DSSP file (Angstrom, degrees, kcal/mol; ACC not computed):
  #  RESIDUE AA STRUCTURE BP1 BP2  ACC     N-H-->O    O-->H-N    N-H-->O    O-->H-N    TCO  KAPPA ALPHA  PHI   PSI    X-CA   Y-CA   Z-CA
    1    1 A M              0   0    0      0, 0.0     2,-0.0     0, 0.0     0, 0.0   0.000 360.0 360.0 360.0 127.9  117.2  111.4  108.9
    2    2 A T     >  -     0   0    0      1,-0.1     4,-2.2     4,-0.0     5,-0.1  -0.328 360.0-108.6 -81.2 170.0  121.0  112.1  108.5
    3    3 A D  H  > S+     0   0    0      1,-0.2     4,-2.4     2,-0.2     5,-0.2   0.873 121.2  52.7 -61.9 -40.4  122.7  112.5  105.2
    4    4 A A  H  > S+     0   0    0      1,-0.2     4,-2.6     2,-0.2    -1,-0.2   0.904 109.9  47.6 -63.2 -41.7  124.3  109.2  105.6
    5    5 A Q  H  > S+     0   0    0      2,-0.2     4,-2.9     1,-0.2    -2,-0.2   0.906 110.1  52.4 -66.4 -37.8  120.9  107.5  106.3
    6    6 A F  H  X S+     0   0    0     -4,-2.2     4,-2.6     1,-0.2     5,-0.2   0.925 111.5  46.7 -65.7 -42.2  119.3  109.2  103.3
    7    7 A E  H  X S+     0   0    0     -4,-2.4     4,-2.9     2,-0.2     5,-0.2   0.956 112.3  51.1 -64.6 -42.7  122.2  108.0  101.0
    8    8 A E  H  X S+     0   0    0     -4,-2.6     4,-2.4     1,-0.2    -2,-0.2   0.930 113.9  44.1 -55.3 -49.0  121.9  104.4  102.5
    9    9 A K  H  X S+     0   0    0     -4,-2.9     4,-1.8     2,-0.2    -1,-0.2   0.910 112.8  50.5 -67.8 -41.0  118.1  104.3  101.9
   10   10 A F  H  X S+     0   0    0     -4,-2.6     4,-2.8    -5,-0.2     5,-0.3   0.918 112.6  46.6 -56.5 -48.7  118.4  105.8   98.3
   11   11 A L  H  X S+     0   0    0     -4,-2.9     4,-2.3    -5,-0.2    -2,-0.2   0.906 110.7  53.1 -68.0 -36.8  121.1  103.2   97.3
   12   12 A A  H  < S+     0   0    0     -4,-2.4    -1,-0.2    -5,-0.2    -2,-0.2   0.901 116.6  39.2 -57.5 -41.1  119.0  100.4   98.8
   13   13 A L  H  < S+     0   0    0     -4,-1.8    -2,-0.2    -5,-0.2    -1,-0.2   0.858 126.4  31.8 -73.0 -41.8  116.0  101.4   96.8
   14   14 A V  H >X S+     0   0    0     -4,-2.8     3,-2.1     1,-0.2     4,-1.1   0.792  98.1  76.7 -96.8 -32.3  117.7  102.4   93.6
   15   15 A E  T 3< S+     0   0    0     -4,-2.3    -1,-0.2    -5,-0.3     3,-0.1   0.743  89.6  58.6 -57.4 -29.7  120.7  100.1   93.2
   16   16 A P  T 34 S+     0   0    0      0, 0.0    -1,-0.3     0, 0.0    -2,-0.1   0.706 113.7  39.9 -70.5 -17.1  118.7   97.1   92.1
   17   17 A L  T <4 S+     0   0    0     -3,-2.1     2,-0.3    -4,-0.1    -2,-0.2   0.545 122.2  27.7-106.4 -11.8  117.3   99.1   89.2
   18   18 A A  S  < S-     0   0    0     -4,-1.1     2,-0.1    -3,-0.1    32,-0.0  -0.879  86.8 -85.1-141.4 172.3  120.4  101.0   88.1
   19   19 A T     >  -     0   0    0     -2,-0.3     4,-2.4     1,-0.1     5,-0.1  -0.413  36.9-118.0 -80.4 162.4  124.1  100.9   88.0
   20   20 A A  H  > S+     0   0    0      1,-0.2     4,-2.6     2,-0.2     5,-0.2   0.876 115.8  56.1 -67.8 -35.2  126.1  102.1   91.0
   21   21 A A  H  > S+     0   0    0      2,-0.2     4,-2.2     1,-0.2    -1,-0.2   0.928 107.1  49.5 -62.5 -45.9  127.7  104.8   88.8
   22   22 A W  H  > S+     0   0    0      1,-0.2     4,-2.5     2,-0.2     5,-0.2   0.939 110.7  50.0 -56.5 -50.6  124.2  106.2   87.9
   23   23 A C  H  X S+     0   0    0     -4,-2.4     4,-2.5     1,-0.2    -2,-0.2   0.935 109.9  51.0 -57.6 -44.7  123.2  106.2   91.7
   24   24 A R  H  X S+     0   0    0     -4,-2.6     4,-2.6     1,-0.2    -1,-0.2   0.910 110.5  49.2 -62.5 -39.0  126.4  108.1   92.6
   25   25 A R  H  X S+     0   0    0     -4,-2.2     4,-2.4     1,-0.2    -1,-0.2   0.890 111.6  48.8 -63.9 -37.0  125.6  110.7   89.9
   26   26 A M  H  X S+     0   0    0     -4,-2.5     4,-2.7     2,-0.2    -2,-0.2   0.896 109.5  50.5 -71.8 -38.9  122.1  111.1   91.1
   27   27 A L  H  X S+     0   0    0     -4,-2.5     4,-2.8    -5,-0.2    -2,-0.2   0.936 111.9  49.5 -64.3 -44.2  123.2  111.5   94.7
   28   28 A D  H  X S+     0   0    0     -4,-2.6     4,-1.2     1,-0.2    -2,-0.2   0.922 111.5  49.0 -56.7 -45.0  125.7  114.2   93.5
   29   29 A A  H  < S+     0   0    0     -4,-2.4    -2,-0.2     2,-0.2    -1,-0.2   0.888 112.2  48.1 -63.8 -38.6  123.0  115.9   91.5
   30   30 A I  H >< S+     0   0    0     -4,-2.7     3,-1.3     1,-0.2     4,-0.2   0.944 111.5  49.2 -65.3 -45.7  120.6  115.9   94.5
   31   31 A W  H 3< S+     0   0    0     -4,-2.8    -1,-0.2     1,-0.3     3,-0.2   0.756 118.8  39.3 -64.0 -21.2  123.2  117.2   96.9
   32   32 A H  T >< S+     0   0    0     -4,-1.2     3,-1.3    -5,-0.2     4,-0.4   0.034  76.8 119.7-116.0  22.4  124.2  120.0   94.5
   33   33 A V  G X   +     0   0    0     -3,-1.3     3,-1.6     1,-0.3    -1,-0.1   0.872  67.6  65.2 -61.5 -32.4  120.6  120.9   93.3
   34   34 A E  G 3  S+     0   0    0      1,-0.3    -1,-0.3    -4,-0.2    -2,-0.1   0.797 105.8  43.5 -61.6 -28.9  120.9  124.5   94.6
   35   35 A S  G <  S+     0   0    0     -3,-1.3    -1,-0.3     3,-0.0    -2,-0.2   0.323  86.0 117.0-100.5   9.4  123.7  125.2   92.1
   36   36 A A  S <  S-     0   0    0     -3,-1.6     3,-0.1    -4,-0.4    -3,-0.0  -0.537  71.5-129.4 -74.1 142.0  122.1  123.5   89.2
   37   37 A P  S    S-     0   0    0      0, 0.0     2,-0.3     0, 0.0    -1,-0.1   0.741  85.1 -10.1 -70.6 -19.3  121.2  125.9   86.2
   38   38 A S    >>  -     0   0    0     -5,-0.1     4,-0.8     1,-0.1     3,-0.6  -0.957  63.2-112.6-166.9 159.1  117.7  124.6   86.2
   39   39 A V  H 3> S+     0   0    0     -2,-0.3     4,-2.5     1,-0.2     5,-0.2   0.769 108.8  71.2 -59.6 -29.5  115.4  122.0   87.6
   40   40 A T  H 3> S+     0   0    0      1,-0.2     4,-3.0     2,-0.2     5,-0.3   0.879  92.1  56.7 -59.6 -41.3  115.0  120.5   84.2
   41   41 A A  H <> S+     0   0    0     -3,-0.6     4,-1.8     1,-0.2    -1,-0.2   0.913 110.9  42.8 -58.6 -41.3  118.6  119.2   84.2
   42   42 A L  H  X S+     0   0    0     -4,-0.8     4,-1.1     2,-0.2    -2,-0.2   0.884 112.3  52.0 -75.6 -37.2  118.0  117.3   87.4
   43   43 A T  H  X S+     0   0    0     -4,-2.5     4,-0.5     1,-0.2     3,-0.4   0.923 112.0  48.7 -68.2 -39.7  114.5  115.9   86.3
   44   44 A Q  H >< S+     0   0    0     -4,-3.0     3,-1.2     1,-0.2    -1,-0.2   0.911 108.9  53.3 -61.4 -42.1  116.1  114.7   83.0
   45   45 A A  H 3< S+     0   0    0     -4,-1.8    -1,-0.2    -5,-0.3    -2,-0.2   0.748 100.5  60.9 -62.3 -25.1  118.9  113.1   84.9
   46   46 A L  H 3< S+     0   0    0     -4,-1.1     2,-0.4    -3,-0.4    -1,-0.2   0.656  77.8 103.5 -78.7 -15.4  116.6  111.2   87.0
   47   47 A V    <<  -     0   0    0     -3,-1.2     2,-0.7    -4,-0.5    -3,-0.0  -0.568  58.3-157.7 -72.3 125.4  115.0  109.3   84.2
   48   48 A L        -     0   0    0     -2,-0.4     2,-0.5   -30,-0.0    -2,-0.1  -0.923   5.0-164.3-107.0 110.5  116.3  105.8   84.0
   49   49 A V        -     0   0    0     -2,-0.7    -2,-0.0     0, 0.0     0, 0.0  -0.874   4.7-169.3 -99.3 124.0  115.9  104.2   80.6
   50   50 A R        -     0   0    0     -2,-0.5     3,-0.1   -32,-0.0   -32,-0.0  -0.836  29.1-108.3-107.1 142.9  116.3  100.5   80.6
   51   51 A P        -     0   0    0      0, 0.0     3,-0.1     0, 0.0    -1,-0.0  -0.474  48.7 -91.5 -67.2 147.0  116.6   98.5   77.3
   52   52 A P        -     0   0    0      0, 0.0     2,-0.1     0, 0.0     0, 0.0  -0.277  50.0 -97.6 -55.2 144.9  113.5   96.5   76.5
   53   53 A S        -     0   0    0      1,-0.1    -3,-0.0     2,-0.1     0, 0.0  -0.349  20.1-154.8 -64.4 139.1  113.5   93.0   77.8
   54   54 A T        +     0   0    0     -2,-0.1     2,-0.4    -3,-0.1    -1,-0.1   0.484  64.6 107.4 -94.3   1.2  114.5   90.3   75.4
   55   55 A R  S    S-     0   0    0      1,-0.1     2,-0.2     0, 0.0    -2,-0.1  -0.643  73.7-122.3 -83.6 133.5  112.6   87.8   77.4
   56   56 A E        -     0   0    0     -2,-0.4    -2,-0.1     1,-0.0    -1,-0.1  -0.488  17.2-136.3 -77.2 142.5  109.4   86.5   75.8
   57   57 A I              0   0    0     -2,-0.2    -1,-0.0     1,-0.1     0, 0.0  -0.879 360.0 360.0 -99.3 120.9  106.2   87.1   77.8
   58   58 A P              0   0    0      0, 0.0    -1,-0.1     0, 0.0    -2,-0.0   0.482 360.0 360.0 -68.9 360.0  104.0   84.0   77.7
């Protein structure tokens, strides 16, 4: 899999769940993981918190 294919697949899977900006930040973090001060920073960044739904569940 090429880098471009990886990014395409990542975006196809994640963009429906997150903003485009968040996806781009994650790709940047993934591509530069070797320069991260710790793995903790990356794992914390990967957590996607969405506000609770306001829709009533029947």
